[in-house]
VEXBAMAR-434369 format. One line per 2 residues: number of its first residue (from 1); for each residue x, y, z of C-alpha. Coordinates in pm, whole numbers, plus 50000, padded with zeros to 5 digits. Example, Ala and Ser with C-alpha at 12.3 -4.5 7.8 and 13.67 -1.06 7.14 Angstrom:
1 = 51230/49550/50780 ~ 51367/49894/50714 .
This chain:
1 = 41149/76736/13280 ~ 41202/76785/13650 .
3 = 41482/76681/13884 ~ 41469/76703/14262 .
5 = 41752/76789/14502 ~ 41684/76650/14848 .
7 = 41865/76559/15171 ~ 41944/76205/15280 .
9 = 41943/76248/15658 ~ 41879/76529/15909 .
11 = 41926/76824/15673 ~ 42226/77059/15655 .
13 = 42381/76839/15386 ~ 42465/77119/15143 .
15 = 42158/77113/14916 ~ 42174/77488/14858 .
17 = 42516/77468/14697 ~ 42415/77176/14474 .
19 = 42097/77357/14368 ~ 42294/77675/14299 .
21 = 42544/77477/14094 ~ 42291/77280/13887 .
23 = 42061/77578/13836 ~ 42271/77687/13536 .
25 = 42126/77390/13349 ~ 41764/77473/13435 .
27 = 41491/77719/13350 ~ 41289/77704/13673 .
29 = 41377/77639/14039 ~ 41091/77556/14279 .
31 = 41082/77548/14658 ~ 40806/77295/14720 .
33 = 40784/77246/15099 ~ 40896/77369/15439 .
35 = 40945/77725/15556 ~ 41204/77942/15724 .
37 = 41298/77682/15984 ~ 41605/77573/15788 .
39 = 41851/77761/15572 ~ 42051/77687/15260 .
41 = 42401/77837/15270 ~ 42539/77947/14934 .
43 = 42879/78097/14852 ~ 42929/78252/14508 .
45 = 43074/78560/14338 ~ 42832/78783/14532 .
47 = 42941/78654/14873 ~ 42801/78419/15136 .
49 = 42425/78392/15180 ~ 42189/78191/15401 .
51 = 41854/78156/15224 ~ 41556/78051/15434 .
53 = 41260/78136/15214 ~ 41383/78214/14865 .
55 = 41469/77935/14617 ~ 41841/77881/14561 .
57 = 41815/77979/14195 ~ 41784/78351/14276 .
59 = 42147/78418/14183 ~ 42084/78320/13820 .
61 = 41923/78572/13585 ~ 41810/78304/13340 .
63 = 41593/78132/13601 ~ 41236/78181/13716 .
65 = 41218/78105/14088 ~ 40889/77970/14220 .
67 = 40764/77942/14577 ~ 40525/77651/14545 .
69 = 40191/77589/14711 ~ 40347/77345/14961 .
71 = 40569/77610/15122 ~ 40506/77778/15458 .
73 = 40546/78135/15337 ~ 40691/78388/15581 .
75 = 40626/78720/15408 ~ 40869/78900/15641 .
77 = 41153/78664/15550 ~ 41060/78670/15182 .
79 = 41084/79049/15162 ~ 41390/79087/15388 .
81 = 41589/78822/15198 ~ 41501/78981/14867 .
83 = 41608/79324/14994 ~ 41935/79177/15125 .
85 = 42017/79024/14787 ~ 41960/79350/14603 .
87 = 42150/79555/14863 ~ 42449/79324/14819 .
89 = 42461/79364/14443 ~ 42262/79063/14325 .
91 = 42042/79157/14026 ~ 41673/79136/14116 .
93 = 41567/78775/14050 ~ 41262/78654/13865 .
95 = 41019/78541/14136 ~ 40673/78388/14144 .
97 = 40465/78301/14451 ~ 40186/78047/14415 .
99 = 39842/78195/14482 ~ 39766/77864/14656 .
101 = 40055/77904/14899 ~ 39963/77966/15263 .
103 = 40103/78229/15498 ~ 40293/78191/15824 .
105 = 40108/78429/16056 ~ 40271/78620/16343 .
107 = 40070/78414/16590 ~ 40212/78092/16443 .
109 = 40559/78198/16554 ~ 40427/78313/16891 .
111 = 40239/77986/16947 ~ 40555/77794/16855 .
113 = 40748/77982/17124 ~ 40473/77954/17384 .
115 = 40442/77578/17332 ~ 40816/77516/17350 .
117 = 40828/77717/17672 ~ 40534/77520/17812 .
119 = 40698/77187/17729 ~ 41020/77300/17897 .
121 = 41267/77007/17907 ~ 41027/76800/17691 .
123 = 41046/77053/17406 ~ 41104/76945/17046 .
125 = 41398/77178/16987 ~ 41190/77386/16745 .
127 = 41347/77679/16560 ~ 41034/77871/16671 .
129 = 40963/77973/16312 ~ 40596/77883/16346 .
131 = 40615/77576/16124 ~ 40420/77323/16333 .
133 = 40135/77566/16417 ~ 40128/77672/16050 .
135 = 40087/77320/15912 ~ 39842/77233/16191 .
137 = 39625/77523/16076 ~ 39666/77434/15711 .
139 = 39530/77083/15757 ~ 39268/77199/16007 .
141 = 39150/77442/15735 ~ 39231/77745/15947 .
143 = 39512/77882/15731 ~ 39519/78188/15507 .
145 = 39592/78118/15142 ~ 39764/78393/14944 .
147 = 39466/78414/14709 ~ 39240/78502/15004 .
149 = 39427/78829/15052 ~ 39269/78946/14726 .
151 = 38916/78838/14819 ~ 38643/79077/14931 .
153 = 38728/79254/15256 ~ 38412/79134/15431 .
155 = 38490/78771/15348 ~ 38844/78798/15485 .
157 = 38730/78973/15802 ~ 38469/78705/15863 .
159 = 38732/78433/15834 ~ 38963/78614/16074 .
161 = 38687/78620/16336 ~ 38630/78245/16295 .
163 = 39000/78164/16324 ~ 39054/78383/16628 .
165 = 38759/78225/16808 ~ 38972/77908/16817 .
167 = 39314/78066/16862 ~ 39210/78280/17156 .
169 = 39097/77975/17350 ~ 39464/77865/17345 .
171 = 39596/78212/17416 ~ 39378/78276/17720 .
173 = 39318/77930/17869 ~ 39635/77734/17793 .
175 = 39907/77997/17770 ~ 39740/78267/17985 .
177 = 39835/78559/17760 ~ 39638/78843/17601 .
179 = 39401/78738/17317 ~ 39463/78823/16953 .
181 = 39295/79128/16802 ~ 39103/79082/16476 .
183 = 39174/79433/16347 ~ 39549/79392/16397 .
185 = 39541/79062/16208 ~ 39349/79222/15921 .
187 = 39599/79510/15898 ~ 39888/79263/15891 .
189 = 39726/79066/15609 ~ 39684/79389/15411 .
191 = 40057/79455/15455 ~ 40126/79106/15323 .
193 = 39895/79168/15028 ~ 40088/79480/14928 .
195 = 40427/79307/14963 ~ 40328/78998/14765 .
197 = 40114/79156/14492 ~ 40398/79187/14234 .
199 = 40485/78818/14262 ~ 40156/78630/14304 .
201 = 40061/78405/14013 ~ 39878/78089/13920 .
203 = 40196/77883/13926 ~ 40011/77561/13846 .
205 = 39910/77702/13507 ~ 40258/77843/13454 .
207 = 40428/77511/13532 ~ 40181/77310/13323 .
209 = 40272/77511/13015 ~ 40642/77510/13107 .
211 = 40634/77130/13102 ~ 40456/77133/12766 .
213 = 40736/77357/12638 ~ 41003/77111/12765 .
215 = 41147/77350/13023 ~ 41403/77212/13269 .
217 = 41270/77225/13626 ~ 41464/77188/13950 .
219 = 41275/77100/14269 ~ 41446/77217/14588 .
221 = 41366/77034/14911 ~ 41427/77143/15268 .
223 = 41580/76934/15549 ~ 41625/76560/15486 .
225 = 41466/76216/15488 ~ 41497/76162/15863 .
227 = 41291/76476/15930 ~ 40995/76349/15729 .
229 = 40683/76323/15951 ~ 40595/75975/15822 .
231 = 40930/75810/15758 ~ 41165/76005/15984 .
233 = 41256/76003/16353 ~ 40903/76088/16466 .
235 = 40808/76287/16669 ~ 41132/76488/16637 .
237 = 41056/76573/16276 ~ 40936/76870/16073 .
239 = 40573/76922/15975 ~ 40587/76879/15597 .
241 = 40714/76591/15388 ~ 41085/76623/15307 .
243 = 41072/76363/15030 ~ 41115/76407/14656 .
245 = 40778/76238/14610 ~ 40612/76535/14777 .
247 = 40760/76760/14508 ~ 40471/76670/14284 .
249 = 40220/76787/14547 ~ 40410/77089/14677 .
251 = 40489/77226/14332 ~ 40181/77112/14142 .
253 = 40338/76900/13870 ~ 40268/76539/13764 .
255 = 40476/76280/13958 ~ 40598/76114/13637 .
257 = 40774/76438/13539 ~ 41032/76391/13817 .
259 = 41296/76196/13625 ~ 41600/76245/13851 .
261 = 41641/76257/14228 ~ 41980/76388/14340 .
263 = 42014/76299/14707 ~ 42272/76494/14904 .
265 = 42479/76294/15156 ~ 42726/76461/15388 .
267 = 43068/76301/15433 ~ 43000/76308/15808 .
269 = 42678/76374/16004 ~ 42527/76681/16167 .
271 = 42187/76776/16301 ~ 42006/77069/16462 .
273 = 41736/76994/16716 ~ 41641/76692/16921 .
275 = 41590/76336/16798 ~ 41763/76002/16751 .
277 = 42119/76025/16617 ~ 42299/75690/16644 .
279 = 42639/75802/16510 ~ 42654/76115/16730 .
281 = 42985/76205/16895 ~ 43057/76434/17188 .
283 = 43322/76637/17368 ~ 43647/76737/17201 .
285 = 43595/76485/16919 ~ 43269/76662/16827 .
287 = 43419/77009/16878 ~ 43707/76934/16642 .
289 = 43472/76810/16369 ~ 43243/77111/16424 .
291 = 43535/77352/16388 ~ 43658/77188/16068 .
293 = 43316/77125/15916 ~ 43131/77343/15669 .
295 = 43253/77695/15599 ~ 43349/77852/15928 .
297 = 43214/77572/16141 ~ 42894/77376/16194 .
299 = 42632/77617/16325 ~ 42266/77628/16224 .
301 = 42195/77866/15934 ~ 41864/77957/16099 .
303 = 41935/77934/16471 ~ 42311/77995/16488 .
305 = 42331/77722/16754 ~ 42604/77456/16736 .
307 = 42498/77154/16537 ~ 42511/76809/16690 .
309 = 42796/76619/16527 ~ 42860/76260/16427 .
311 = 43051/76043/16184 ~ 42904/75926/15855 .
313 = 42605/75701/15926 ~ 42575/75471/15627 .
315 = 42269/75294/15769 ~ 42075/75620/15791 .
317 = 42218/75755/15464 ~ 42134/75438/15271 .
319 = 41779/75446/15411 ~ 41750/75812/15314 .
321 = 41862/75741/14957 ~ 41620/75451/14926 .
323 = 41335/75660/15066 ~ 41403/75947/14829 .
325 = 41436/75716/14531 ~ 41785/75850/14464 .
327 = 41908/75823/14107 ~ 42243/75977/14204 .
329 = 42423/76114/14509 ~ 42604/76440/14575 .
331 = 42866/76369/14845 ~ 42948/76692/15025 .
333 = 43199/76855/15262 ~ 43461/76585/15205 .
335 = 43734/76847/15255 ~ 43629/76890/15620 .
337 = 43773/76547/15703 ~ 44125/76629/15583 .
339 = 44254/76689/15938 ~ 44199/76327/16046 .
341 = 44449/76041/16063 ~ 44163/75791/16077 .
343 = 43794/75833/16000 ~ 43529/75626/16181 .
345 = 43221/75530/15979 ~ 42899/75377/16112 .
347 = 42836/75071/15895 ~ 42565/74894/16097 .
349 = 42362/74916/16419 ~ 42361/74689/16719 .
351 = 42004/74638/16841 ~ 41956/74431/17157 .
353 = 42278/74242/17094 ~ 42211/74174/16723 .
355 = 42369/74353/16429 ~ 42127/74507/16179 .
357 = 42186/74694/15854 ~ 41839/74849/15813 .
359 = 41704/75172/15966 ~ 41429/75089/16218 .
361 = 41140/75295/16355 ~ 41208/75540/16637 .
363 = 41107/75311/16924 ~ 41373/75060/16817 .
365 = 41620/75325/16705 ~ 41641/75450/17065 .
367 = 41807/75120/17159 ~ 42053/75111/16869 .
369 = 42428/75153/16906 ~ 42672/75224/16622 .
371 = 42894/74956/16470 ~ 43211/75128/16354 .
373 = 43458/75069/16073 ~ 43770/75286/16074 .
375 = 43909/75406/15741 ~ 44249/75573/15687 .
377 = 44252/75951/15642 ~ 44446/76145/15379 .
379 = 44586/76436/15585 ~ 44615/76689/15304 .
381 = 44408/76978/15174 ~ 44188/76869/14884 .
383 = 44019/77202/14805 ~ 44077/77316/14448 .
385 = 44104/76963/14308 ~ 43872/76922/14007 .
387 = 43930/76560/13902 ~ 43843/76255/14107 .
389 = 44162/76077/14009 ~ 44367/76371/14143 .
391 = 44233/76319/14496 ~ 44459/76139/14745 .
393 = 44412/75764/14725 ~ 44258/75742/15072 .
395 = 44008/76016/14985 ~ 43910/75825/14671 .
397 = 43873/75507/14874 ~ 43656/75681/15135 .
399 = 43418/75803/14864 ~ 43411/75469/14683 .
401 = 43343/75286/15010 ~ 43048/75516/15079 .
403 = 42920/75470/14725 ~ 42926/75091/14756 .
405 = 42744/75099/15091 ~ 42483/75348/14968 .
407 = 42411/75144/14657 ~ 42377/75461/14447 .
409 = 42630/75626/14219 ~ 42808/75928/14367 .
411 = 42811/76164/14069 ~ 42913/76484/14250 .
413 = 43180/76535/14514 ~ 43188/76870/14694 .
415 = 43535/76955/14826 ~ 43489/77316/14935 .
417 = 43226/77580/15011 ~ 43209/77773/14684 .
419 = 43008/77689/14373 ~ 43325/77593/14184 .
421 = 43448/77349/14451 ~ 43294/77044/14289 .
423 = 43418/76726/14127 ~ 43206/76556/13863 .
425 = 43288/76193/13926 .
C-alpha cells in the first residue's frame, strides 16, 4: 500500500517534517518528481537539514529510499547531500536511483540562468536549478537517462553530438556565449556514471515486488498544488506535476495502490518566486510573520531569499486539497501564530465585485481580492503540547475552523519544528 504526502498550495508547507515523522511506519520512501529547486527542512536528533535531492526517509535505517524515474536528478546535489549526512553523523542510508531517471546537466542550470537574465524584469523567479530546461529536454527527447551512462561509449558520444547541435544554436545565436564542447560533456557524464553506479537499479521491478510483499510505501512530493503546470498559477509554476496522481507515473507503481493522500496545509501562507498570491501581505505585517514563521524565519531552503508572506488562504487551500484528493490534512506551523492578538483568514475572493468561493484560473485570479474573516489569537506558546484538548481554546477553534472550511479531516497538527512537535488529532 502507498500513501502520498503532498503540498496544498505554493510549497514550503512542511512536507519534509511530516514525511520524516511518518517514515517510521513505512518500508520505502520515494521522491517521485521535481528536482533541487525546492528543499525539505527536517529537524531531528542529528540536527537541522535542508534536503533538496534525497528523499526525507534517509534518517531512518529501516527504510529504502528511492529516487524515482520522475525526478530531475542533480548528481552533484545527490552526492554532496549524502556526504553531508554522513559527515554529520547520520548512518549511511539505503538508497536506490531509478535507471530510468534523467539527469540535470550543467548546461541546464546555465540555460536557466541565461534565460532569466534575458527576460530581465519579466523573469519567472526561477531558482536557476535547471528544472525548466531539464523537463523541456526530457519531453523533447533530448535528455540523458541514467541507464544511458552504461551504454556503449560510441552510442553515448553520438547522442551528445546530436544534442549539442541543438543546444549550441541557443548558446551562440540567442545568448551569444561560447558553444558547448562535446568532449567536456562526455567526461562529465562519465563522472556521473562513477558516482551513481553503487545506487542505480531497476526500481520498477523492485517496487513491483515490494507491493506484492505488502510493503508500506511513502510517496514524497515537491512543492504544492498551485505550482502544478496544469492546475496551478500558470505560467508561474514548476515543470513537473506536483500532484499525488503523478506519484503513480513518477514512481512507477499502479495508481490504485495509492490509498491515502496526506495533504499538508500551512497555518498561514508563504511562497518563493513570482505568481498570483491573493492573501499576500506586505511591510511590517509581513516582516513580523516572516520572523515568527518556521524555524528561524521564512527564507527559502534552496535560495535563502525571503519568502513572500500571507495569511491562511482557505480558498486556495481547499482547492489544493480537492486537487490532490486529500484523505487527511497535516496542519503545520500553528505555533508561529502565537504572537498575534487577532488572526486574519482569507475565506473567499472578490472577483469583479462578486464574492466567489472557488479558485479560478490565473487570468481571473489576477483580478481577485481577499475577503477576510478575523479570528481571535491565543497569545501563548503552544510548543511541547501533545494533546489537541490541551491547546488554548482559541488555537483549537482556529484549527477546527480551518478543518470545516477545507472539508477534510485535520489528523496532524504541527506545533514546532522538530519531529516530536506533533499532535495527533
